[in-house]
OpenMM code with the backbone's topology and positions (N, CA, C; nanometers):
from openmm import Vec3, app, unit

residues = "UNK UNK UNK UNK UNK UNK UNK UNK UNK UNK UNK UNK UNK UNK UNK UNK UNK UNK UNK UNK UNK UNK UNK UNK UNK UNK UNK UNK UNK UNK UNK UNK UNK UNK UNK UNK UNK UNK UNK UNK UNK UNK UNK UNK UNK UNK UNK UNK UNK UNK UNK UNK UNK UNK UNK UNK UNK UNK UNK UNK UNK UNK UNK UNK UNK UNK UNK UNK UNK UNK UNK UNK UNK UNK UNK UNK UNK UNK UNK UNK UNK UNK UNK UNK UNK UNK UNK UNK UNK UNK UNK UNK UNK UNK UNK UNK UNK UNK UNK UNK UNK UNK UNK UNK UNK UNK UNK UNK UNK UNK UNK UNK UNK UNK UNK UNK UNK UNK UNK UNK UNK UNK UNK UNK UNK UNK UNK UNK UNK UNK UNK UNK UNK UNK UNK UNK UNK UNK UNK UNK UNK UNK UNK UNK UNK UNK UNK UNK UNK UNK UNK UNK UNK UNK UNK UNK UNK UNK UNK UNK UNK UNK UNK UNK UNK UNK UNK UNK UNK UNK UNK UNK UNK UNK UNK UNK UNK UNK".split()
positions = [
    Vec3(0.1069, -2.8907, -0.5445),
    Vec3(0.1207, -2.7492, -0.5783),
    Vec3(0.2682, -2.7217, -0.6105),
    Vec3(0.2906, -2.6412, -0.7106),
    Vec3(0.4268, -2.6071, -0.7495),
    Vec3(0.4859, -2.5072, -0.6502),
    Vec3(0.6168, -2.4938, -0.6536),
    Vec3(0.6841, -2.3997, -0.5635),
    Vec3(0.6374, -2.2556, -0.5852),
    Vec3(0.6316, -2.2054, -0.7104),
    Vec3(0.5803, -2.0683, -0.7285),
    Vec3(0.4361, -2.0530, -0.6789),
    Vec3(0.3532, -2.1537, -0.7009),
    Vec3(0.2152, -2.1484, -0.6533),
    Vec3(0.2084, -2.1458, -0.5018),
    Vec3(0.2927, -2.2262, -0.4384),
    Vec3(0.2970, -2.2282, -0.2915),
    Vec3(0.3454, -2.0943, -0.2372),
    Vec3(0.4448, -2.0338, -0.3028),
    Vec3(0.4943, -1.9029, -0.2585),
    Vec3(0.3863, -1.7956, -0.2720),
    Vec3(0.3158, -1.7950, -0.3845),
    Vec3(0.2086, -1.6973, -0.4041),
    Vec3(0.0965, -1.7169, -0.3024),
    Vec3(0.0652, -1.8412, -0.2715),
    Vec3(-0.0368, -1.8712, -0.1719),
    Vec3(0.0074, -1.8214, -0.0342),
    Vec3(0.1326, -1.8435, 0.0005),
    Vec3(0.1874, -1.7972, 0.1284),
    Vec3(0.1818, -1.6445, 0.1374),
    Vec3(0.2262, -1.5769, 0.0315),
    Vec3(0.2230, -1.4300, 0.0293),
    Vec3(0.0795, -1.3798, 0.0403),
    Vec3(-0.0109, -1.4406, -0.0317),
    Vec3(-0.1512, -1.3992, -0.0289),
    Vec3(-0.2113, -1.4158, 0.1103),
    Vec3(-0.1823, -1.5278, 0.1768),
    Vec3(-0.2339, -1.5480, 0.3130),
    Vec3(-0.1814, -1.4408, 0.4076),
    Vec3(-0.0526, -1.4102, 0.3982),
    Vec3(0.0065, -1.3058, 0.4840),
    Vec3(-0.0530, -1.1689, 0.4523),
    Vec3(-0.0706, -1.1401, 0.3238),
    Vec3(-0.1317, -1.0127, 0.2835),
    Vec3(-0.2713, -0.9968, 0.3435),
    Vec3(-0.3504, -1.1031, 0.3365),
    Vec3(-0.4873, -1.0960, 0.3869),
    Vec3(-0.4916, -1.0850, 0.5394),
    Vec3(-0.3989, -1.1498, 0.6073),
    Vec3(-0.3914, -1.1379, 0.7537),
    Vec3(-0.3607, -0.9937, 0.7938),
    Vec3(-0.2604, -0.9339, 0.7287),
    Vec3(-0.2258, -0.7950, 0.7574),
    Vec3(-0.3410, -0.7018, 0.7209),
    Vec3(-0.4038, -0.7274, 0.6075),
    Vec3(-0.5162, -0.6446, 0.5639),
    Vec3(-0.6276, -0.6443, 0.6680),
    Vec3(-0.6621, -0.7596, 0.7213),
    Vec3(-0.7680, -0.7654, 0.8218),
    Vec3(-0.7294, -0.6868, 0.9471),
    Vec3(-0.6044, -0.6975, 0.9884),
    Vec3(-0.5597, -0.6223, 1.1061),
    Vec3(-0.5653, -0.4716, 1.0817),
    Vec3(-0.5169, -0.4291, 0.9667),
    Vec3(-0.5154, -0.2853, 0.9345),
    Vec3(-0.6576, -0.2323, 0.9181),
    Vec3(-0.7412, -0.3053, 0.8466),
    Vec3(-0.8783, -0.2590, 0.8220),
    Vec3(-0.9614, -0.2486, 0.9498),
    Vec3(-0.9243, -0.3233, 1.0526),
    Vec3(-0.9993, -0.3215, 1.1787),
    Vec3(-0.9356, -0.2320, 1.2844),
    Vec3(-0.8198, -0.1741, 1.2544),
    Vec3(-0.7470, -0.0928, 1.3514),
    Vec3(-0.8023, 0.0497, 1.3537),
    Vec3(-0.8539, 0.0944, 1.4681),
    Vec3(-0.9020, 0.2325, 1.4771),
    Vec3(-0.7844, 0.3271, 1.5038),
    Vec3(-0.7125, 0.3592, 1.3999),
    Vec3(-0.5900, 0.4389, 1.4106),
    Vec3(-0.6166, 0.5734, 1.4763),
    Vec3(-0.5168, 0.6267, 1.5491),
    Vec3(-0.5314, 0.7620, 1.6062),
    Vec3(-0.5547, 0.8648, 1.4946),
    Vec3(-0.6143, 0.9741, 1.5323),
    Vec3(-0.6487, 1.0787, 1.4346),
    Vec3(-0.5275, 1.1281, 1.3567),
    Vec3(-0.4120, 1.1438, 1.4219),
    Vec3(-0.2948, 1.1963, 1.3522),
    Vec3(-0.2463, 1.0985, 1.2460),
    Vec3(-0.2594, 0.9700, 1.2689),
    Vec3(-0.2195, 0.8718, 1.1672),
    Vec3(-0.3172, 0.8762, 1.0506),
    Vec3(-0.4434, 0.8903, 1.0798),
    Vec3(-0.5434, 0.9019, 0.9732),
    Vec3(-0.5156, 1.0232, 0.8846),
    Vec3(-0.4864, 1.1351, 0.9484),
    Vec3(-0.4575, 1.2575, 0.8741),
    Vec3(-0.3292, 1.2442, 0.7929),
    Vec3(-0.2245, 1.1885, 0.8549),
    Vec3(-0.0968, 1.1675, 0.7854),
    Vec3(-0.1157, 1.0766, 0.6639),
    Vec3(-0.1895, 0.9658, 0.6812),
    Vec3(-0.2105, 0.8713, 0.5705),
    Vec3(-0.2872, 0.9377, 0.4565),
    Vec3(-0.3891, 1.0119, 0.4905),
    Vec3(-0.4677, 1.0797, 0.3869),
    Vec3(-0.3844, 1.1836, 0.3123),
    Vec3(-0.3067, 1.2632, 0.3874),
    Vec3(-0.2211, 1.3647, 0.3236),
    Vec3(-0.1141, 1.2993, 0.2365),
    Vec3(-0.0555, 1.1912, 0.2842),
    Vec3(0.0480, 1.1214, 0.2062),
    Vec3(-0.0096, 1.0665, 0.0769),
    Vec3(-0.1254, 1.0025, 0.0850),
    Vec3(-0.1872, 0.9482, -0.0358),
    Vec3(-0.2229, 1.0588, -0.1341),
    Vec3(-0.2778, 1.1683, -0.0842),
    Vec3(-0.3116, 1.2801, -0.1737),
    Vec3(-0.1856, 1.3403, -0.2355),
    Vec3(-0.0776, 1.3472, -0.1599),
    Vec3(0.0493, 1.3925, -0.2161),
    Vec3(0.0964, 1.2999, -0.3271),
    Vec3(0.0722, 1.1711, -0.3105),
    Vec3(0.1109, 1.0730, -0.4110),
    Vec3(0.0243, 1.0743, -0.5345),
    Vec3(-0.0843, 1.1531, -0.5329),
    Vec3(-0.1694, 1.1643, -0.6528),
    Vec3(-0.0984, 1.2377, -0.7667),
    Vec3(0.0157, 1.3005, -0.7376),
    Vec3(0.0943, 1.3651, -0.8425),
    Vec3(0.1343, 1.5075, -0.8129),
    Vec3(0.0513, 1.5819, -0.7429),
    Vec3(0.0811, 1.7245, -0.7240),
    Vec3(0.2102, 1.7461, -0.6471),
    Vec3(0.2434, 1.6576, -0.5532),
    Vec3(0.3692, 1.6703, -0.4784),
    Vec3(0.4890, 1.6610, -0.5724),
    Vec3(0.4841, 1.5654, -0.6647),
    Vec3(0.5973, 1.5444, -0.7556),
    Vec3(0.6054, 1.6549, -0.8602),
    Vec3(0.4905, 1.7031, -0.9078),
    Vec3(0.4924, 1.8156, -1.0015),
    Vec3(0.5524, 1.9387, -0.9352),
    Vec3(0.5114, 1.9633, -0.8124),
    Vec3(0.5648, 2.0771, -0.7377),
    Vec3(0.7138, 2.0649, -0.7130),
    Vec3(0.7570, 1.9447, -0.6758),
    Vec3(0.9006, 1.9222, -0.6522),
    Vec3(0.9786, 1.9427, -0.7816),
    Vec3(0.9251, 1.8944, -0.8930),
    Vec3(0.9913, 1.9155, -1.0214),
    Vec3(1.0029, 2.0625, -1.0566),
    Vec3(0.8978, 2.1384, -1.0306),
    Vec3(0.9010, 2.2822, -1.0591),
    Vec3(1.0047, 2.3534, -0.9727),
    Vec3(1.0107, 2.3180, -0.8452),
    Vec3(1.1087, 2.3800, -0.7552),
    Vec3(1.2505, 2.3464, -0.8004),
    Vec3(1.2735, 2.2231, -0.8390),
    Vec3(1.4083, 2.1842, -0.8842),
    Vec3(1.4422, 2.2533, -1.0152),
    Vec3(1.3458, 2.2661, -1.1054),
    Vec3(1.3728, 2.3385, -1.2302),
    Vec3(1.4095, 2.4845, -1.2034),
    Vec3(1.3466, 2.5444, -1.1042),
    Vec3(1.3751, 2.6846, -1.0720),
    Vec3(1.5049, 2.7030, -0.9933),
    Vec3(1.5312, 2.6143, -0.8986),
    Vec3(1.6423, 2.6363, -0.8056),
    Vec3(1.7421, 2.5207, -0.7990),
    Vec3(1.7333, 2.4242, -0.8897),
    Vec3(1.8108, 2.3013, -0.8789),
    Vec3(1.9517, 2.3030, -0.9301),
    Vec3(2.0022, 2.4155, -0.9708),
    Vec3(2.1405, 2.4228, -1.0139),
    Vec3(2.1630, 2.3673, -1.1535),
    Vec3(2.2890, 2.3435, -1.1870),
    Vec3(2.3231, 2.3050, -1.3240),
    Vec3(2.2726, 2.1662, -1.3656),
    Vec3(2.2430, 2.0790, -1.2718),
    Vec3(2.1961, 1.9435, -1.3055),
    Vec3(2.0435, 1.9316, -1.3006),
    Vec3(1.9744, 2.0443, -1.2920),
    Vec3(1.8295, 2.0402, -1.2738),
    Vec3(1.7561, 1.9720, -1.3885),
    Vec3(1.8023, 1.9933, -1.5114),
    Vec3(1.7333, 1.9331, -1.6249),
    Vec3(1.7537, 1.7819, -1.6282),
    Vec3(1.8713, 1.7371, -1.5905),
    Vec3(1.8956, 1.5927, -1.5832),
    Vec3(1.8118, 1.5299, -1.4726),
    Vec3(1.8065, 1.5965, -1.3579),
    Vec3(1.7302, 1.5432, -1.2444),
    Vec3(1.5823, 1.5302, -1.2795),
    Vec3(1.5243, 1.6359, -1.3316),
    Vec3(1.3821, 1.6333, -1.3653),
    Vec3(1.3569, 1.5417, -1.4851),
    Vec3(1.4489, 1.5387, -1.5789),
    Vec3(1.4351, 1.4483, -1.6930),
    Vec3(1.4350, 1.3025, -1.6509),
    Vec3(1.5265, 1.2664, -1.5605),
    Vec3(1.5317, 1.1287, -1.5104),
    Vec3(1.4045, 1.0946, -1.4341),
    Vec3(1.3586, 1.1886, -1.3504),
    Vec3(1.2366, 1.1646, -1.2733),
    Vec3(1.1157, 1.1487, -1.3658),
    Vec3(1.1054, 1.2333, -1.4672),
    Vec3(0.9929, 1.2255, -1.5611),
    Vec3(0.9966, 1.0950, -1.6407),
    Vec3(1.1151, 1.0551, -1.6851),
    Vec3(1.1288, 0.9294, -1.7587),
    Vec3(1.0903, 0.8111, -1.6704),
    Vec3(1.1395, 0.8093, -1.5474),
    Vec3(1.1088, 0.6996, -1.4553),
    Vec3(0.9591, 0.6955, -1.4243),
    Vec3(0.8991, 0.8114, -1.3985),
    Vec3(0.7560, 0.8168, -1.3657),
    Vec3(0.6702, 0.7732, -1.4844),
    Vec3(0.7024, 0.8215, -1.6028),
    Vec3(0.6249, 0.7838, -1.7218),
    Vec3(0.6360, 0.6339, -1.7493),
    Vec3(0.7551, 0.5805, -1.7350),
    Vec3(0.7738, 0.4354, -1.7523),
    Vec3(0.6949, 0.3591, -1.6471),
    Vec3(0.6970, 0.4101, -1.5240),
    Vec3(0.6243, 0.3453, -1.4153),
    Vec3(0.4752, 0.3417, -1.4392),
    Vec3(0.4209, 0.4519, -1.4903),
    Vec3(0.2765, 0.4565, -1.5190),
    Vec3(0.2407, 0.3520, -1.6239),
    Vec3(0.3215, 0.3428, -1.7278),
    Vec3(0.2972, 0.2429, -1.8324),
    Vec3(0.3030, 0.1020, -1.7748),
    Vec3(0.4035, 0.0769, -1.6916),
    Vec3(0.4204, -0.0569, -1.6341),
    Vec3(0.3057, -0.0912, -1.5400),
    Vec3(0.2700, 0.0008, -1.4501),
    Vec3(0.1658, -0.0385, -1.3547),
    Vec3(0.0289, -0.0532, -1.4208),
    Vec3(-0.0011, 0.0269, -1.5217),
    Vec3(-0.1282, 0.0088, -1.5914),
    Vec3(-0.1342, -0.1269, -1.6617),
    Vec3(-0.0229, -0.1660, -1.7203),
    Vec3(-0.0157, -0.2960, -1.7886),
    Vec3(-0.0263, -0.4102, -1.6894),
    Vec3(0.0515, -0.4034, -1.5800),
    Vec3(0.0509, -0.5114, -1.4813),
    Vec3(-0.0833, -0.5239, -1.4095),
    Vec3(-0.1469, -0.4125, -1.3794),
    Vec3(-0.2765, -0.4187, -1.3109),
    Vec3(-0.3787, -0.4947, -1.3954),
    Vec3(-0.3819, -0.4657, -1.5243),
    Vec3(-0.4761, -0.5355, -1.6117),
    Vec3(-0.4387, -0.6825, -1.6278),
    Vec3(-0.3087, -0.7108, -1.6349),
    Vec3(-0.2640, -0.8487, -1.6548),
    Vec3(-0.2891, -0.9359, -1.5321),
    Vec3(-0.2660, -0.8804, -1.4122),
    Vec3(-0.2826, -0.9622, -1.2913),
    Vec3(-0.4262, -0.9661, -1.2428),
    Vec3(-0.4975, -0.8549, -1.2546),
    Vec3(-0.6375, -0.8508, -1.2135),
    Vec3(-0.6604, -0.8731, -1.0646),
    Vec3(-0.5620, -0.8449, -0.9822),
    Vec3(-0.5761, -0.8658, -0.8385),
    Vec3(-0.6697, -0.7607, -0.7789),
    Vec3(-0.7682, -0.8076, -0.7046),
    Vec3(-0.8654, -0.7155, -0.6443),
    Vec3(-0.8038, -0.6435, -0.5247),
    Vec3(-0.8538, -0.5246, -0.4979),
    Vec3(-0.8053, -0.4426, -0.3867),
    Vec3(-0.8549, -0.4966, -0.2527),
    Vec3(-0.7799, -0.4669, -0.1448),
    Vec3(-0.8227, -0.5119, -0.0118),
    Vec3(-0.9629, -0.4663, 0.0264),
    Vec3(-1.0013, -0.3466, -0.0163),
    Vec3(-1.1325, -0.2939, 0.0212),
    Vec3(-1.2476, -0.3730, -0.0418),
    Vec3(-1.2193, -0.4596, -0.1389),
    Vec3(-1.3251, -0.5431, -0.1954),
    Vec3(-1.3470, -0.6691, -0.1123),
    Vec3(-1.2507, -0.7034, -0.0272),
    Vec3(-1.2621, -0.8223, 0.0567),
    Vec3(-1.3245, -0.7919, 0.1924),
    Vec3(-1.2914, -0.6753, 0.2461),
    Vec3(-1.3402, -0.6389, 0.3792),
    Vec3(-1.3453, -0.4875, 0.3898),
    Vec3(-1.4547, -0.4348, 0.4449),
    Vec3(-1.4622, -0.2891, 0.4588),
    Vec3(-1.3612, -0.2375, 0.5612),
    Vec3(-1.3172, -0.1168, 0.5400),
    Vec3(-1.2214, -0.0519, 0.6297),
    Vec3(-1.3005, 0.0177, 0.7397),
    Vec3(-1.2485, 0.0176, 0.8622),
    Vec3(-1.3259, 0.0730, 0.9742),
    Vec3(-1.3256, 0.2261, 0.9789),
    Vec3(-1.2319, 0.2933, 0.9086),
    Vec3(-1.2320, 0.4397, 0.9127),
    Vec3(-1.2011, 0.5070, 0.7807),
    Vec3(-1.1341, 0.4430, 0.6901),
    Vec3(-1.0998, 0.5055, 0.5617),
    Vec3(-1.2201, 0.4994, 0.4678),
    Vec3(-1.2486, 0.6109, 0.4042),
    Vec3(-1.3634, 0.6170, 0.3137),
    Vec3(-1.3239, 0.6555, 0.1714),
    Vec3(-1.1960, 0.6473, 0.1401),
    Vec3(-1.1514, 0.6805, 0.0041),
    Vec3(-1.2031, 0.5787, -0.0958),
    Vec3(-1.2321, 0.6267, -0.2128),
    Vec3(-1.2674, 0.5370, -0.3218),
    Vec3(-1.1411, 0.5058, -0.4008),
    Vec3(-1.1198, 0.3793, -0.4381),
    Vec3(-1.0000, 0.3456, -0.5145),
    Vec3(-1.0037, 0.4075, -0.6540),
    Vec3(-0.8862, 0.4433, -0.7078),
    Vec3(-0.8821, 0.5039, -0.8416),
    Vec3(-0.9174, 0.4056, -0.9536),
    Vec3(-0.9022, 0.2776, -0.9269),
    Vec3(-0.9406, 0.1741, -1.0232),
    Vec3(-0.9721, 0.0481, -0.9442),
    Vec3(-1.0014, -0.0611, -1.0133),
    Vec3(-1.0428, -0.1814, -0.9422),
    Vec3(-0.9292, -0.2769, -0.9089),
    Vec3(-0.8113, -0.2548, -0.9637),
    Vec3(-0.7037, -0.3518, -0.9450),
    Vec3(-0.5960, -0.3029, -0.8483),
    Vec3(-0.5291, -0.3976, -0.7860),
    Vec3(-0.4403, -0.3675, -0.6744),
    Vec3(-0.2915, -0.3832, -0.7058),
    Vec3(-0.2551, -0.4825, -0.7831),
    Vec3(-0.1125, -0.5149, -0.8015),
    Vec3(-0.0590, -0.4633, -0.9335),
    Vec3(0.0511, -0.3879, -0.9261),
    Vec3(0.1239, -0.3305, -0.8128),
    Vec3(0.0689, -0.1925, -0.7782),
    Vec3(0.1207, -0.1329, -0.6725),
    Vec3(0.0769, 0.0002, -0.6313),
    Vec3(0.1380, 0.1064, -0.7225),
    Vec3(0.0539, 0.1730, -0.7988),
    Vec3(0.1007, 0.2793, -0.8881),
    Vec3(0.1522, 0.3999, -0.8126),
    Vec3(0.0863, 0.4343, -0.7006),
    Vec3(0.1347, 0.5454, -0.6183),
    Vec3(0.2777, 0.5170, -0.5708),
    Vec3(0.3025, 0.3928, -0.5294),
    Vec3(0.4344, 0.3568, -0.4772),
    Vec3(0.5387, 0.3542, -0.5880),
    Vec3(0.5039, 0.3002, -0.7035),
    Vec3(0.5981, 0.3001, -0.8163),
    Vec3(0.6409, 0.4427, -0.8475),
    Vec3(0.5437, 0.5310, -0.8638),
    Vec3(0.5740, 0.6691, -0.8982),
    Vec3(0.6544, 0.7378, -0.7881),
    Vec3(0.6152, 0.7156, -0.6633),
    Vec3(0.6853, 0.7793, -0.5508),
    Vec3(0.8328, 0.7400, -0.5470),
    Vec3(0.8619, 0.6125, -0.5591),
    Vec3(1.0015, 0.5691, -0.5536),
    Vec3(1.0768, 0.6043, -0.6821),
    Vec3(1.0094, 0.5986, -0.7958),
    Vec3(1.0742, 0.6355, -0.9214),
    Vec3(1.1190, 0.7814, -0.9182),
    Vec3(1.0314, 0.8695, -0.8735),
    Vec3(1.0638, 1.0119, -0.8704),
    Vec3(1.1624, 1.0435, -0.7577),
    Vec3(1.1346, 0.9932, -0.6373),
    Vec3(1.2201, 1.0247, -0.5220),
    Vec3(1.3639, 0.9785, -0.5432),
    Vec3(1.3811, 0.8573, -0.5912),
    Vec3(1.5175, 0.8068, -0.6098),
    Vec3(1.5869, 0.8718, -0.7291),
    Vec3(1.5106, 0.9058, -0.8326),
    Vec3(1.5701, 0.9772, -0.9466),
    Vec3(1.6214, 1.1140, -0.9032),
    Vec3(1.5382, 1.1875, -0.8319),
    Vec3(1.5789, 1.3212, -0.7876),
    Vec3(1.6931, 1.3146, -0.6865),
    Vec3(1.6910, 1.2149, -0.6003),
    Vec3(1.7966, 1.2058, -0.4989),
    Vec3(1.9320, 1.1693, -0.5607),
    Vec3(1.9296, 1.1081, -0.6772),
    Vec3(2.0564, 1.0787, -0.7478),
    Vec3(2.1287, 1.2085, -0.7823),
    Vec3(2.0535, 1.3109, -0.8204),
    Vec3(2.1116, 1.4388, -0.8630),
    Vec3(2.1181, 1.5400, -0.7500),
    Vec3(2.0370, 1.5190, -0.6483),
    Vec3(2.0331, 1.6101, -0.5331),
    Vec3(2.0375, 1.5283, -0.4037),
    Vec3(2.1552, 1.4741, -0.3698),
    Vec3(2.1648, 1.3856, -0.2529),
    Vec3(2.1268, 1.4539, -0.1212),
    Vec3(2.1363, 1.5850, -0.1156),
    Vec3(2.0970, 1.6567, 0.0059),
    Vec3(1.9458, 1.6477, 0.0321),
    Vec3(1.8676, 1.6106, -0.0676),
    Vec3(1.7226, 1.5965, -0.0528),
    Vec3(1.6790, 1.4530, -0.0258),
    Vec3(1.7735, 1.3599, -0.0206),
    Vec3(1.7414, 1.2176, -0.0125),
    Vec3(1.6520, 1.1820, 0.1056),
    Vec3(1.6838, 1.2295, 0.2252),
    Vec3(1.6051, 1.1935, 0.3431),
    Vec3(1.4598, 1.2393, 0.3274),
    Vec3(1.4398, 1.3620, 0.2857),
    Vec3(1.3041, 1.4133, 0.2672),
    Vec3(1.2286, 1.3412, 0.1580),
    Vec3(1.2969, 1.3142, 0.0470),
    Vec3(1.2322, 1.2438, -0.0642),
    Vec3(1.1941, 1.1014, -0.0253),
    Vec3(1.2840, 1.0327, 0.0454),
    Vec3(1.2527, 0.8964, 0.0899),
    Vec3(1.1405, 0.8966, 0.1931),
    Vec3(1.1396, 0.9968, 0.2815),
    Vec3(1.0287, 1.0071, 0.3768),
    Vec3(0.8960, 1.0186, 0.3019),
    Vec3(0.8924, 1.1015, 0.1991),
    Vec3(0.7701, 1.1169, 0.1195),
    Vec3(0.7311, 0.9862, 0.0512),
    Vec3(0.8267, 0.9198, -0.0111),
    Vec3(0.7973, 0.7951, -0.0824),
    Vec3(0.7496, 0.6856, 0.0130),
    Vec3(0.8169, 0.6707, 0.1261),
    Vec3(0.7769, 0.5689, 0.2232),
    Vec3(0.6417, 0.6026, 0.2840),
    Vec3(0.6165, 0.7301, 0.3084),
    Vec3(0.4860, 0.7722, 0.3619),
    Vec3(0.3737, 0.7388, 0.2641),
    Vec3(0.3965, 0.7652, 0.1381),
    Vec3(0.2957, 0.7348, 0.0364),
    Vec3(0.2710, 0.5843, 0.0313),
    Vec3(0.3778, 0.5055, 0.0320),
    Vec3(0.3638, 0.3598, 0.0269),
    Vec3(0.2871, 0.3075, 0.1486),
    Vec3(0.3254, 0.3524, 0.2678),
    Vec3(0.2580, 0.3063, 0.3901),
    Vec3(0.1117, 0.3492, 0.3920),
    Vec3(0.0841, 0.4693, 0.3419),
    Vec3(-0.0538, 0.5182, 0.3425),
    Vec3(-0.1451, 0.4312, 0.2570),
    Vec3(-0.0918, 0.3753, 0.1514),
    Vec3(-0.1739, 0.2918, 0.0635),
    Vec3(-0.2210, 0.1653, 0.1357),
    Vec3(-0.1367, 0.1143, 0.2252),
    Vec3(-0.1750, -0.0021, 0.3060),
    Vec3(-0.2726, 0.0414, 0.4155),
    Vec3(-0.2388, 0.1497, 0.4857),
    Vec3(-0.3218, 0.1957, 0.5973),
    Vec3(-0.4628, 0.2346, 0.5543),
    Vec3(-0.4768, 0.2830, 0.4317),
    Vec3(-0.6081, 0.3251, 0.3818),
    Vec3(-0.6865, 0.2118, 0.3157),
    Vec3(-0.6283, 0.0916, 0.3141),
    Vec3(-0.6976, -0.0236, 0.2574),
    Vec3(-0.6999, -0.0277, 0.1069),
    Vec3(-0.6105, 0.0441, 0.0427),
    Vec3(-0.6060, 0.0471, -0.1035),
    Vec3(-0.5188, -0.0647, -0.1621),
    Vec3(-0.4174, -0.1080, -0.0840),
    Vec3(-0.3219, -0.2071, -0.1347),
    Vec3(-0.2804, -0.3055, -0.0276),
    Vec3(-0.2368, -0.4212, -0.0737),
    Vec3(-0.1746, -0.5206, 0.0127),
    Vec3(-0.0269, -0.4861, 0.0267),
    Vec3(0.0373, -0.5422, 0.1275),
    Vec3(0.1801, -0.5186, 0.1489),
    Vec3(0.2610, -0.5598, 0.0264),
    Vec3(0.2301, -0.6734, -0.0349),
    Vec3(0.3075, -0.7191, -0.1514),
    Vec3(0.2914, -0.6242, -0.2703),
    Vec3(0.1767, -0.5583, -0.2838),
    Vec3(0.1570, -0.4591, -0.3908),
    Vec3(0.2543, -0.3430, -0.3739),
    Vec3(0.2687, -0.2990, -0.2487),
    Vec3(0.3539, -0.1846, -0.2171),
    Vec3(0.5016, -0.2219, -0.2293),
    Vec3(0.5390, -0.3399, -0.1823),
    Vec3(0.6796, -0.3832, -0.1941),
    Vec3(0.7196, -0.3993, -0.3404),
    Vec3(0.6308, -0.4566, -0.4198),
    Vec3(0.6592, -0.4695, -0.5636),
    Vec3(0.6688, -0.3311, -0.6277),
    Vec3(0.5802, -0.2403, -0.5892),
    Vec3(0.5844, -0.1047, -0.6427),
    Vec3(0.7135, -0.0328, -0.6086),
    Vec3(0.7602, -0.0486, -0.4851),
    Vec3(0.8864, 0.0147, -0.4439),
    Vec3(1.0039, -0.0425, -0.5239),
    Vec3(1.0050, -0.1728, -0.5433),
    Vec3(1.1143, -0.2357, -0.6200),
    Vec3(1.1123, -0.1896, -0.7661),
    Vec3(0.9954, -0.1878, -0.8264),
    Vec3(0.9842, -0.1437, -0.9662),
    Vec3(1.0246, 0.0029, -0.9779),
    Vec3(0.9763, 0.0858, -0.8875),
    Vec3(1.0111, 0.2278, -0.8894),
    Vec3(1.1603, 0.2509, -0.8744),
    Vec3(1.2243, 0.1739, -0.7847),
    Vec3(1.3688, 0.1873, -0.7646),
    Vec3(1.4459, 0.1480, -0.8901),
    Vec3(1.4067, 0.0390, -0.9515),
    Vec3(1.4732, -0.0055, -1.0754),
    Vec3(1.4575, 0.0997, -1.1852),
    Vec3(1.3378, 0.1540, -1.1972),
    Vec3(1.3138, 0.2575, -1.2986),
    Vec3(1.3950, 0.3828, -1.2709),
    Vec3(1.4060, 0.4214, -1.1441),
    Vec3(1.4837, 0.5407, -1.1083),
    Vec3(1.6303, 0.5236, -1.1448),
    Vec3(1.6869, 0.4108, -1.1099),
    Vec3(1.8282, 0.3892, -1.1403),
    Vec3(1.8524, 0.3763, -1.2900),
    Vec3(1.7596, 0.3143, -1.3605),
    Vec3(1.7724, 0.3027, -1.5061),
    Vec3(1.7613, 0.4404, -1.5727),
    Vec3(1.6609, 0.5177, -1.5327),
    Vec3(1.6437, 0.6521, -1.5909),
    Vec3(1.7622, 0.7429, -1.5599),
    Vec3(1.8149, 0.7346, -1.4381),
    Vec3(1.9312, 0.8155, -1.4021),
    Vec3(2.0534, 0.7779, -1.4854),
    Vec3(2.0661, 0.6505, -1.5147),
    Vec3(2.1778, 0.6030, -1.5977),
    Vec3(2.1596, 0.6521, -1.7422),
    Vec3(2.0366, 0.6515, -1.7914),
    Vec3(2.0101, 0.6936, -1.9293),
    Vec3(2.0409, 0.8412, -1.9502),
    Vec3(2.0037, 0.9265, -1.8545),
    Vec3(2.0234, 1.0706, -1.8736),
    Vec3(2.1627, 1.1182, -1.8381),
    Vec3(2.2491, 1.0287, -1.7933),
    Vec3(2.3870, 1.0695, -1.7643),
    Vec3(2.4460, 1.1275, -1.8849),
] * unit.nanometer
topology = app.Topology()
chain = topology.addChain("A")
for resn in residues:
    res = topology.addResidue(resn, chain)
    for name in ("N", "CA", "C"):
        topology.addAtom(name, app.Element.getBySymbol(name[0]), res)
């Protein structure tokens, strides 16, 4: 086996081990509620709302902030749709049923996490222009990413790749709109 093949096999084994533990964990009610709310926030309405608030009250850099976030998010959507089709990785919920989550996946493919790409792309773009919001924005992005694992929608590697892609897109978009 080649080195890249061995690395992918190692990552896949670890992903499946974590997936089995998470899918069988009867999480407390507050974690279930938090995960569901975070994932629903990551469906887009949270970011649209944040963009509207920044456009209304964001000061002189509001158009750059929202422009960078929109550019990063749009690029992220294009990238994750392309990568999902190219990799064809099945979601964790197709391997083992989840003991409490009943959400239906938005599509059949897992890699990378589109919710996570968008969350980090928008959060880091906005925090570049509004550093006082960084802690809250990162809390939202990390919550969305963690919820995708807790709800059985993604493997850990899907979410880590999504966070990295989102971060790269945020910094690139922020540099472009300077």
